[in-house]
C-alpha positions as CSV (number, residue, x, y, z in Angstrom):
1,M,0.0,0.1,-0.1
2,V,1.3,3.3,-0.9
3,R,1.0,6.1,1.4
4,Q,-0.3,9.4,0.1
5,L,1.8,12.4,0.8
6,N,0.4,15.1,3.1
7,K,0.8,18.8,2.2
8,T,3.4,19.0,5.1
9,D,5.5,16.1,3.6
10,I,6.3,17.9,0.4
11,I,9.5,19.2,0.0
12,Y,10.1,22.7,-1.7
13,P,13.4,23.0,-3.0
14,D,15.3,26.4,-2.6
15,C,17.1,25.8,-5.6
16,D,16.1,24.9,-9.5
17,G,19.5,24.1,-10.7
18,Q,19.5,27.3,-13.1
19,P,22.0,29.9,-12.9
20,M,20.8,33.4,-11.9
21,S,22.1,34.9,-15.2
22,D,23.9,33.8,-18.2
23,N,26.5,36.7,-18.6
24,T,28.0,39.7,-16.6
25,L,25.5,42.1,-18.4
26,Q,22.5,40.6,-17.4
27,F,23.7,39.8,-13.8
28,S,24.7,43.3,-13.6
29,W,21.0,44.6,-14.4
30,I,19.6,42.0,-12.0
31,V,21.6,43.4,-9.2
32,K,21.2,47.3,-10.3
33,I,17.5,47.1,-10.1
34,K,17.2,44.7,-7.0
35,E,19.5,46.8,-4.9
36,N,18.4,50.1,-5.9
37,L,14.7,48.9,-4.8
38,E,16.1,47.7,-1.5
39,I,17.5,51.2,-1.2
40,L,14.4,52.9,-2.1
41,F,12.1,50.7,0.4
42,A,14.8,50.4,3.0
43,D,12.6,52.2,5.6
44,D,9.5,50.2,4.9
45,P,9.7,47.3,6.7
46,N,6.6,45.5,4.9
47,V,8.0,45.5,1.6
48,F,10.2,42.5,0.7
49,I,12.1,42.3,-2.4
50,A,14.4,39.5,-3.8
51,G,16.4,38.5,-6.6
52,D,16.4,34.9,-8.2
53,L,14.3,33.5,-5.4
54,L,11.9,30.7,-6.3
55,W,8.2,31.3,-5.7
56,Y,5.8,28.7,-5.1
57,P,2.0,30.1,-5.5
58,V,0.5,26.8,-4.5
59,E,0.5,24.8,-1.5
60,G,1.0,20.9,-2.2
61,D,2.5,21.8,-5.6
62,N,6.1,21.9,-5.9
63,T,6.6,22.0,-9.4
64,T,4.5,25.1,-10.2
65,R,7.1,27.6,-9.7
66,R,9.2,30.6,-11.0
67,A,12.4,32.4,-9.9
68,P,12.0,36.1,-11.0
69,D,15.1,37.9,-11.6
70,T,13.7,40.8,-9.1
71,M,10.4,40.5,-7.3
72,V,8.7,42.8,-4.9
73,A,5.8,41.9,-2.6
74,F,4.1,44.8,-0.6
75,G,2.7,43.7,2.5
76,R,5.5,41.2,3.2
77,A,8.2,41.9,6.0
78,K,11.7,42.0,5.0
79,G,13.6,38.9,6.1
80,D,15.5,35.9,4.6
81,R,13.9,33.2,3.0
82,G,14.9,30.2,1.2
83,S,12.0,30.6,-1.1
84,Y,8.6,32.4,-1.2
85,K,5.7,30.0,-0.2
86,Q,2.7,32.1,-1.0
87,W,0.5,30.1,1.5
88,L,2.8,31.2,4.2
89,E,3.0,34.9,3.2
90,D,-0.8,35.6,3.7
91,N,-1.3,34.4,0.3
92,I,0.2,37.8,-1.2
93,A,1.6,37.3,-4.7
94,P,4.6,39.4,-5.5
95,Q,2.9,42.5,-7.2
96,V,6.0,43.5,-9.3
97,V,8.5,41.2,-11.3
98,F,11.4,42.3,-13.5
99,E,13.0,39.8,-16.0
100,I,16.4,40.6,-17.8
101,L,16.8,39.0,-21.0
102,S,19.9,37.2,-22.1
103,P,20.9,35.7,-25.6
104,G,20.1,32.4,-24.1
105,N,16.4,33.1,-23.4
106,R,13.7,31.4,-25.8
107,L,10.2,32.7,-27.0
108,A,8.7,29.6,-25.3
109,E,10.3,30.1,-21.9
110,M,9.4,33.8,-22.1
111,T,5.9,32.8,-23.0
112,A,5.6,30.5,-20.1
113,K,6.9,33.0,-17.6
114,F,4.2,35.4,-18.8
115,E,1.5,32.9,-18.6
116,F,2.6,32.0,-15.1
117,Y,2.7,35.7,-13.8
118,D,-0.6,36.3,-15.4
119,R,-2.1,33.5,-13.7
120,Y,-0.9,33.9,-10.2
121,G,-1.6,37.7,-9.8
122,V,1.5,39.9,-10.7
123,E,0.2,43.4,-10.9
124,E,3.3,44.7,-12.9
125,Y,5.8,42.8,-15.1
126,Y,8.6,44.2,-17.0
127,I,11.2,42.6,-19.3
128,Y,14.4,44.4,-20.4
129,D,16.8,43.2,-23.0
130,P,20.0,45.2,-22.4
131,D,21.7,43.9,-25.6
132,R,18.9,45.3,-27.6
133,V,17.9,48.2,-25.3
134,D,14.4,46.9,-25.5
135,F,12.0,47.6,-22.4
136,T,8.5,46.0,-22.3
137,G,6.1,46.4,-19.6
138,W,2.5,44.9,-18.8
139,W,0.3,46.0,-15.8
140,R,-3.0,44.2,-14.2
141,Q,-6.5,45.4,-15.9
142,D,-9.7,43.8,-15.7
143,G,-7.9,40.6,-14.0
144,R,-5.2,40.2,-16.7
145,L,-1.9,41.7,-17.6
146,Q,-2.4,44.3,-20.5
147,G,0.5,45.8,-22.5
148,I,1.7,49.2,-21.7
149,S,1.8,51.1,-25.0
150,E,4.0,54.0,-23.9
151,I,6.7,52.7,-21.6
152,S,9.1,55.5,-22.0
153,G,8.0,57.9,-19.3
154,W,5.9,55.1,-17.8
155,I,5.6,55.6,-13.9
156,S,5.2,52.2,-12.0
157,P,1.7,52.3,-10.0
158,R,3.2,50.2,-7.2
159,L,6.9,51.4,-7.1
160,G,6.7,55.0,-8.1
161,V,9.6,54.9,-10.3
162,R,9.7,56.2,-13.7
163,F,11.3,54.3,-16.7
164,E,13.1,56.2,-19.6
165,L,14.6,54.9,-22.7
166,G,17.8,56.2,-24.1
167,D,21.4,54.6,-24.8
168,E,20.3,52.3,-22.2
169,L,17.1,52.0,-19.7
170,E,17.1,54.6,-17.1
171,I,15.3,54.3,-13.8
172,Y,14.3,57.2,-11.5
173,T,13.2,57.1,-8.1
174,P,10.1,59.3,-7.1
175,A,12.7,61.8,-6.0
176,G,14.3,62.0,-9.3
177,E,17.5,60.2,-8.6
178,L,18.7,57.7,-11.2
179,F,19.1,54.1,-10.3
180,L,22.9,53.5,-10.4
181,S,25.5,50.3,-10.2
182,P,26.4,49.3,-6.8
183,V,29.9,50.8,-7.5
184,K,28.6,54.0,-8.2
185,I,26.3,54.3,-5.6
186,A,29.4,53.5,-3.2
187,K,31.4,56.4,-5.2
188,K,28.7,58.7,-4.7
189,A,28.4,58.0,-1.0
190,E,32.2,58.4,-0.7
191,A,31.9,61.8,-2.6
192,A,29.2,63.1,-0.4
193,Q,31.2,62.0,2.8
194,V,34.1,63.9,1.6
195,R,32.2,66.9,0.7
196,A,30.7,66.8,4.4
197,T,34.3,66.4,5.7
198,V,35.5,69.2,3.8
199,A,32.4,71.5,4.6
200,E,32.8,70.5,8.4
201,S,36.7,71.5,8.2
202,Q,35.7,74.7,6.5
203,V,33.3,75.4,9.5
204,Q,36.0,74.4,12.0
205,I,38.5,76.7,10.2
206,E,36.1,79.9,10.2
207,R,35.2,79.0,13.8
208,D,39.1,79.0,14.7
209,R,39.6,82.3,12.9
210,A,36.6,83.8,14.7
211,D,38.0,82.6,18.2
212,A,41.5,84.0,17.2
213,A,40.1,87.1,16.2
214,E,38.1,87.6,19.2
215,Q,41.4,86.6,21.5
216,K,43.3,89.2,19.6
217,A,40.7,91.9,20.5
218,T,40.6,91.0,24.1
219,I,44.5,91.3,24.1
220,M,44.5,94.4,22.2
221,A,42.0,96.0,24.6
222,A,44.0,94.8,27.9
223,K,47.0,96.5,26.5
224,L,45.3,99.8,25.8
225,R,43.6,99.7,29.3
226,E,47.3,99.3,30.5
227,L,48.2,102.5,28.7
228,G,45.2,104.4,30.2
229,I,43.3,104.5,27.1
230,E,39.6,103.3,28.2
231,L,37.5,102.0,24.9
232,D,34.0,103.1,24.8
C-alpha cells in the first residue's frame, strides 16, 4: 500500500539548478534593479524584495514555480527566506516582477513566464533586453496583464519609479534620483562623505579664525587699558 503524501510532507527545493544569469551584463542589471529597490524601500519594513528567489504559489505543488530575476511583495515583512511560499505569506503574490533577458532566452520560455505571472496575480511585469535596449511592460487591468503602449516615461503604479529609454534603460526614483550600479552608489556616497568632511573642516577653520580674532581683540583691549586708554 502506497501512503499518500500530506501537504506537510512535500519538499519545496530552494534551488531550481538554474544559474541566476547567463552573462555579466544580465547579472549587472539584475543587481542594479534589485539593490536600488532595496534602497528605495529600506525604511518600509513591509516591502520584501528578492532576486532569483523561487516563488511557489500553490501549497502542495512543488513543480509550479518561478524564480523572477527581481520581485517585490508589498505587505510582506523583510527578512531571509529560502523560497517564497505564497500560502505562508498571507497568500500575497509578488505584485511587481522584473526579468532581464539574455541571448539564451527562448520565446517558449518567456511565454511560459508571462502565463505564470498573469495567472498567479502579478500586477506589474517588466522585461528588459540590455543587448537591444528593448523594454516592455504590462500591468493588470480587468484581471489580466495588459501591455503598456507608451513605456518610456511610464511611472510604476506600485513602485513610483519612472522608466526612460535612451542609450540604455534609465530608472528614476520618485525623488528623481537615477538608479545606479552598486559601485557608483558607493562612489557617490564616498564623494558625499568627502564633501561633508570638507564642509565640516571649513566650518571649523572659520570658527578657529573667529576665536583667534576675538582673542586678539581681547589682548589688544587689555594693552590699551594698561596705557590708560579706555575703550568706549
